[in-house]
C-alpha positions in Angstrom: 5.0 -5.1 -23.8 3.2 -2.7 -24.8 6.0 0.3 -24.6 8.8 -2.0 -24.5 11.0 -3.8 -22.0 12.0 -0.8 -20.4 8.6 0.9 -19.8 8.1 1.0 -15.9 4.4 1.2 -13.7 6.5 5.1 -12.9 5.6 5.8 -16.1 2.6 6.0 -16.5 0.7 6.5 -13.0 0.1 10.3 -11.9 -0.1 9.1 -8.1 1.1 5.8 -6.9 0.0 5.2 -2.8 1.1 2.4 -0.8 0.4 1.7 3.1 2.5 -0.2 4.8 4.0 -3.2 3.2 2.5 -1.5 0.3 4.7 1.5 0.8 7.5 -0.5 0.7 6.0 -1.4 -2.7 5.6 2.3 -3.5 8.8 3.4 -2.9 10.9 0.7 -5.1 8.5 1.0 -7.9 9.6 5.5 -7.8 12.9 5.5 -6.6 15.4 6.6 -9.2 18.9 4.9 -9.6 21.8 6.4 -11.2 20.6 6.5 -14.9 17.5 8.0 -13.2 14.9 5.2 -14.0 13.5 3.1 -10.9 15.1 1.1 -9.2 13.0 -1.7 -8.7 10.6 -3.3 -11.3 7.9 -4.5 -11.4 8.6 -8.0 -11.8 11.4 -7.4 -9.1 9.0 -7.4 -6.0 8.3 -10.8 -5.5 12.2 -12.3 -5.6 12.6 -9.5 -2.7 9.9 -10.5 -0.5 11.4 -14.2 -1.6 14.4 -13.6 -0.1 14.2 -10.9 2.4 11.6 -11.9 4.3 12.7 -14.7 5.8 15.1 -12.3 7.3 12.5 -10.3 8.6 10.1 -12.0 9.9 12.3 -14.6 11.5 10.3 -17.9 12.2 11.0 -19.6 15.8 10.0 -23.1 16.6 6.4 -24.4 17.7 5.8 -26.2 20.8 5.0 -25.2 24.8 7.8 -23.3 25.4 7.7 -21.4 22.2 3.9 -20.4 23.0 4.8 -19.2 26.5 7.8 -17.5 24.6 5.7 -15.6 22.4 2.9 -14.7 24.6 5.6 -13.2 27.2 7.3 -11.2 24.2 3.7 -10.1 23.1 3.3 -8.7 26.4 6.4 -7.0 26.7 7.5 -5.3 22.8 7.0 -6.5 19.4 7.9 -10.1 18.1 10.7 -8.8 16.0 13.1 -6.1 16.4 13.3 -4.5 12.9 16.4 -4.5 12.8 17.0 -6.1 9.2 14.3 -4.4 8.1 15.7 -1.5 8.5 19.6 -2.0 7.7 17.4 -3.8 4.4 15.5 -0.1 3.5 19.0 2.0 4.0 20.8 0.1 1.6 18.4 0.0 -1.0 17.2 3.4 -1.1 20.3 5.6 0.9 19.9 9.1 1.1 17.1 9.1 -1.8 14.5 11.6 -0.7 10.2 11.9 -1.0 10.7 14.5 -3.7 12.8 12.2 -6.0 10.7 10.0 -7.0 10.3 9.1 -10.6 6.3 9.8 -10.2 4.0 11.5 -7.2 3.8 9.1 -4.5 1.2 9.5 -1.3 2.2 6.5 1.9 0.1 7.2 4.6 1.5 7.1 8.6 0.5 7.5 11.6 1.9 9.9 14.5 1.9 8.5 17.4 3.2 11.3 19.4 0.9 14.1 18.0 -2.1 11.2 17.8 -2.8 11.8 13.7 -2.1 10.7 9.6 0.8 12.2 8.3 0.7 11.6 4.8 3.9 12.1 2.9 3.2 12.8 -0.4 5.4 14.7 -2.7 2.6 17.2 -3.4 2.4 18.7 0.4 6.1 18.4 -0.5 5.6 21.7 -2.1 4.2 23.2 0.5 5.8 21.5 3.9 9.2 20.9 3.0 9.8 19.1 6.1 8.1 16.4 4.2 11.1 15.6 2.5 11.7 13.3 4.6 14.3 10.1 3.5 12.4 7.5 1.7 14.2 4.8 3.6 13.3 6.5 7.0 8.9 7.2 5.8 9.5 3.3 4.9 10.4 2.0 8.5 7.4 3.9 9.8 4.5 3.2 7.5 5.6 -0.6 7.9 5.9 -0.5 11.6 3.3 -2.4 12.6 1.8 -2.7 16.3 2.7 -5.7 18.2 5.2 -6.8 14.6 7.6 -4.0 15.0 8.8 -0.9 17.0 7.7 2.3 16.2 10.3 4.5 14.8 11.5 8.3 15.1 13.3 10.5 13.4 13.9 14.4 12.7 13.8 16.0 9.4 14.9 19.9 8.6 13.7 22.2 5.8 15.2 22.4 2.5 16.6 25.7 4.1 17.1 24.6 7.4 15.2 26.9 9.1 13.2 24.5 10.6 13.3 21.1 11.8 10.5 18.3 12.3 10.2 15.4 14.7 8.1 12.4 13.8 7.0 9.5 15.1 5.5 7.2 13.8 3.6 3.7 13.5 2.5 1.7 10.5 0.2 3.7 8.0 -2.9 1.0 8.4 -3.5 2.5 11.6 -4.4 5.7 9.1 -5.3 4.0 5.5 -4.7 0.7 5.4 -6.3 0.9 1.8 -4.6 3.6 0.3 -6.7 4.0 -2.7 -9.1 6.8 -1.5 -5.5 8.8 -0.2 -4.3 9.1 -3.6 -7.6 9.9 -5.3 -8.0 12.7 -2.7 -4.2 13.9 -3.5 -5.4 13.6 -7.3 -9.0 15.8 -6.9 -6.8 18.1 -4.4 -4.6 19.0 -7.5 -7.1 19.3 -10.3 -9.0 21.7 -7.9 -5.8 23.8 -7.4 -5.8 24.2 -11.4 -2.2 22.4 -11.7 -0.9 23.2 -14.5 0.3 19.0 -14.6 -3.6 17.7 -15.0 -6.3 18.7 -18.7 -8.6 21.0 -17.2 -11.5 18.7 -15.5 -14.1 18.5 -13.3 -12.4 17.3 -9.6 -15.6 15.0 -9.7 -15.1 13.4 -13.3 -14.3 10.3 -12.6 -14.8 9.3 -15.8 -11.1 10.8 -16.4 -9.7 8.4 -13.4 -8.5 5.7 -13.8 -7.9 3.5 -9.9 -6.2 0.3 -9.5 -6.3 -0.6 -5.7 -4.3 -4.3 -5.2 -4.9 -5.9 -1.3 -3.0 -8.2 0.0 -6.0 -10.8 0.9 -8.1 -11.5 4.0 -9.5 -14.4 5.7 -12.7 -13.4 5.8 -14.4 -17.0 4.9 -12.5 -18.4 7.8 -15.1 -16.8 10.5 -12.0 -17.2 12.9 -13.8 -14.8 15.4 -17.0 -14.5 17.2 -18.6 -12.8 19.3 -18.9 -15.1 22.1 -14.6 -15.3 22.3 -14.7 -11.6 21.8 -17.0 -11.1 24.8 -14.5 -13.2 27.1 -11.2 -11.3 25.6 -9.6 -8.7 27.8 -6.3 -7.1 26.5 -3.9 -10.0 26.0 -6.9 -12.0 24.4 -7.1 -9.1 22.0 -3.7 -9.1 21.3 -3.3 -12.7 21.2 -6.2 -15.0 20.7 -6.4 -17.9 17.9 -2.6 -17.7 16.9 -2.9 -14.0 15.5 -3.9 -10.4 16.6 -7.5 -9.7 17.0 -7.8 -6.2 17.4 -5.4 -5.2 14.5 -7.3 -7.3 11.8 -10.2 -5.7 13.1 -9.4 -2.3 12.7 -7.3 -2.7 9.6 -9.8 -4.8 7.6 -13.1 -2.7 8.6 -11.0 0.7 7.3 -9.7 -0.9 4.1 -13.7 -2.1 3.2 -15.4 1.1 3.9 -12.7 2.8 1.4 -13.2 0.0 -1.3 -16.8 0.7 -0.4 -17.0 4.2 -0.7 -15.5 4.4 -3.9 -17.0 1.6 -5.2 -20.7 3.8 -4.1 -19.0 6.9 -5.8 -17.9 5.2 -9.2 -21.2 3.5 -9.2 -23.0 6.2 -8.5 -21.3 8.6 -11.3 -21.4 6.1 -14.0 -17.7 5.3 -14.2 -17.8 1.8 -12.1 -15.4 0.6 -15.2 -12.6 2.9 -14.4 -12.3 1.6 -10.6 -10.6 -1.9 -9.9 -10.3 -3.5 -7.0 -8.4 -6.7 -6.8 -9.0 -8.6 -3.3 -9.0 -12.0 -2.4 -11.2 -12.6 1.0 -11.0 -16.1 0.5 -7.3 -16.5 2.1 -6.4 -19.3 5.2 -5.4 -18.2 8.1 -1.5 -18.9 7.6 -1.8 -17.7 3.9 -3.7 -14.1 5.3 -0.9 -13.4 8.3 1.4 -10.4 8.2 4.1 -12.7 9.9 4.6 -16.7 8.3 7.9 -16.1 6.2 8.4 -19.9 6.2 9.4 -20.8 2.6 6.4 -22.8 2.1 3.6 -20.1 2.8 5.7 -17.8 0.6 5.9 -20.0 -1.8 2.2 -20.5 -1.6 1.2 -16.8 -2.1 2.9 -16.3 -5.2 0.1 -18.8 -6.6 -2.6 -17.3 -4.4 -1.6 -14.3 -6.6 -1.2 -16.0 -9.7 -4.4 -17.6 -9.2 -6.6 -14.1 -8.3 -5.5 -13.5 -11.6 -7.7 -15.4 -13.1 -10.5 -15.1 -11.0 -13.4 -12.7 -12.0 -13.3 -9.2 -11.3 -15.9 -8.3 -8.1 -17.4 -5.6 -7.1 -19.2 -4.4 -4.0 -22.8 -5.0 -4.2 -23.8 -1.6 -2.6 -27.2 -3.7 -0.9 -25.5 -6.6 0.3 -22.1 -4.6 1.1 -20.8 -7.7 0.0 -18.0 -8.1 -2.8 -19.2 -10.3 -5.6 -17.9 -10.9 -9.3 -19.6 -9.0 -12.0 -21.6 -10.2 -14.7 -19.7 -10.2 -18.2 -16.9 -8.3 -16.4 -14.0 -11.1 -17.4 -11.2 -11.5 -15.2 -8.4 -9.6 -13.2 -6.4 -10.6 -15.5 -7.9 -9.2 -18.7 -9.4 -6.3 -16.9 -5.4 -4.9 -16.1 -4.6 -5.5 -19.8 -7.4 -3.5 -21.0 -5.8 -0.9 -18.2 -2.8 -1.4 -19.6 -3.8 -0.2 -23.1 -5.4 2.8 -21.7 -2.5 3.5 -19.9 -0.2 3.3 -22.5 -2.3 5.4 -25.0 -2.9 8.3 -22.5 1.1 8.5 -22.0 1.4 9.1 -25.4 -1.4 11.2 -25.9 0.1 13.3 -23.1 3.4 13.5 -24.6 2.1 15.1 -27.7 -0.2 17.6 -26.2 1.7 18.5 -22.9 2.8 22.0 -22.4 6.2 21.1 -22.0 7.3 18.7 -24.3 9.9 20.1 -26.6 9.8 20.6 -29.7 11.6 19.0 -32.1 14.9 19.7 -33.4 
């Protein structure tokens, strides 16, 4: 609304980072079309998921036989074959590579062969061209959630074909379920290395950073697990108890919360707490927070959850309790996003005027 209908998120952010489904969104918002503009606008993301999720996660009928089949499938392999998702991403992203995104991106994955994180960063591609993989391959890798979708492997060559690198990837949530810290780290490294794309600032000058962190929601208030239950779980229990996957719930939730806690502490300590906005709903029900219940009803409910979340007050981690609490006089998430949008628009216009790369008027 501020800069016209052709404005896109990629025009305003120095780096966009996403894990798992967020990695897909990151690629869609930054991958160029034939006119060198993003393939997707932000408004296109919801229709994309409403249309494709039922095919990515086909739903099976309920019943005793279905429950037995689900248990057997969980023990023998991933719940879904991923074929539809793989074909969809290859169709939408084609041969586009990481280095072609319209702004910098950082998409975390985990290499299960090397047992270490692999972060596909446009900044790192300049140092190691073997990271310049196809965006579709990166997205398939970062969304390969253990027990849900199969791990994914591919080979990629350096720009001069001098060497090849093998990737064996699983979901980026194993590495960074909340990738906000990954994004901030990428920017901090560039500032420290005196990247000419940034005006001189100190790496810890958080007053110059604007960070928007979007979560996918959680059922914390449901309190669906307890120690008495977990004490009885074996391998199958940790993978199937309460119709969910407790092991994945535990490590993804703890990983995401620790990043939020760290950033909240850092921004508050540096008197820049207004520059960090975390939007997350911890009051979802079990069905709404599920990774794969892709019924028409649940998907439409999730759209409503997002709309309601905009109207909720801005919340921040309480450093004494570790809990998220509404900020006094902080306004709503929607109001704060509007303020951020104005700041981003002003910053973009200022950079256009001051950038050494701006072409002089003829």
